[in-house]
VOKOL-232912 format. One line per field, with one value per residue (C-alpha): residue number from 0; residue in one letter; x, y, z. Coordinates in pm, whole numbers, plus 50000, padded with zeros to 5 digits. Each point is the difference from the previous one (the first is absolute). Layout:
N
num <- [NUM|...]
residuo <- [A|...]
px <- [X|...]
py <- [Y|...]
pz <- [Z|...]
//
This chain:
112
num <- [0|1|2|3|4|5|6|7|8|9|10|11|12|13|14|15|16|17|18|19|20|21|22|23|24|25|26|27|28|29|30|31|32|33|34|35|36|37|38|39|40|41|42|43|44|45|46|47|48|49|50|51|52|53|54|55|56|57|58|59|60|61|62|63|64|65|66|67|68|69|70|71|72|73|74|75|76|77|78|79|80|81|82|83|84|85|86|87|88|89|90|91|92|93|94|95|96|97|98|99|100|101|102|103|104|105|106|107|108|109|110|111]
residuo <- [M|K|T|E|R|K|I|I|F|H|K|H|Y|F|Q|D|F|Y|L|K|Q|K|N|S|V|R|E|K|I|G|Y|V|F|R|I|I|K|T|V|D|R|I|P|E|K|F|L|K|H|L|E|G|T|D|G|L|Y|E|I|R|V|E|A|D|G|N|I|F|R|I|F|C|C|F|D|K|G|N|L|V|V|L|F|N|G|F|Q|K|K|T|H|K|T|P|K|Q|E|I|E|L|A|E|K|L|K|T|E|Y|F|K|I|K]
px <- [40863|50070|50170|49974|50258|50160|50078|50260|50182|50322|50091|49727|49938|49655|49898|50083|49799|49677|50011|49943|49664|49665|49780|49826|50367|50120|49706|50025|50344|49919|49779|50249|50261|49705|49987|50357|50023|49748|49874|50276|49978|49967|49830|50220|49744|50181|50349|50187|50367|50187|50139|50364|50087|50148|49720|49860|49594|49767|49707|49669|49751|49768|49821|49743|50085|50377|50274|50243|50302|50218|50319|50106|50160|49967|50247|50001|49718|49708|50173|49893|50262|49834|50215|49900|49645|49838|49691|49997|49899|50106|49948|50351|50172|50290|50356|50128|49708|50151|50360|49937|49834|50291|50248|49771|49966|50369|50085|49744|50147|50378|49933|49775]
py <- [55298|49677|50025|50270|50239|49908|50330|50004|50264|50117|50060|50131|50312|49941|49781|50304|50166|49793|49943|50338|50013|50005|49683|50165|50095|49671|49833|50233|49904|49653|50065|50190|49701|49771|50173|50038|49592|49898|50271|49970|50344|50225|50359|50290|50087|49739|49971|50270|50039|50276|50199|50055|49703|49668|49744|50153|49977|50138|49800|50278|49965|50173|49949|50258|50266|49969|49928|49718|49913|49693|50002|49599|49897|49657|49707|49764|50124|49864|50094|50317|50136|50235|50243|50337|50080|50377|50223|50257|50343|50210|49989|49886|49715|50127|49962|49834|49718|49941|50016|49727|49759|50052|49938|49670|49876|50014|49801|49703|49946|50041|49745|49764]
pz <- [64563|50090|50318|50309|50055|50356|50184|50253|50266|50007|50364|50248|49846|49811|50341|50226|49762|49981|50355|50082|49788|50104|49928|49705|49824|50044|49827|49722|49950|50008|49704|49805|50074|49872|49663|49983|50049|49776|49706|49664|49901|50353|49970|50042|50273|50226|49866|49796|49923|50156|49721|50004|50183|49895|50108|50270|50028|50226|50146|50045|50261|50106|50328|50210|49816|49984|49767|50082|49784|50002|49796|49822|49674|49840|49997|49733|49858|50301|50328|50125|50278|50248|50172|50154|50068|50062|50052|49693|50139|49728|49625|49922|50133|50261|49867|50289|49997|49636|50114|50245|49752|49787|50254|50121|49650|49934|50343|49904|49667|50144|50272|49830]
//
């Protein structure tokens, strides 16, 4: 990949989630972000399309034995827009988290 992907945040949702995390989790999030910014074909271990959604992805982070998910989408191919994040405690992603991410994605493209 010739240029890095740019990561931006929509409103305060991701920052609120990030600031609540321990340093070790923040460091792992930073590591995954560096992969997303620089690797041409991002492994599904770190970024996966959510089936049944229109262009919504989850950034996948494992740290300290916990699983975290951060919702995002692409804008103009290279821009990653981060929405809400949460700690995953069940096998299935909570529907209300997906609904919030879809709402934020729609809102982002309306005000853009």
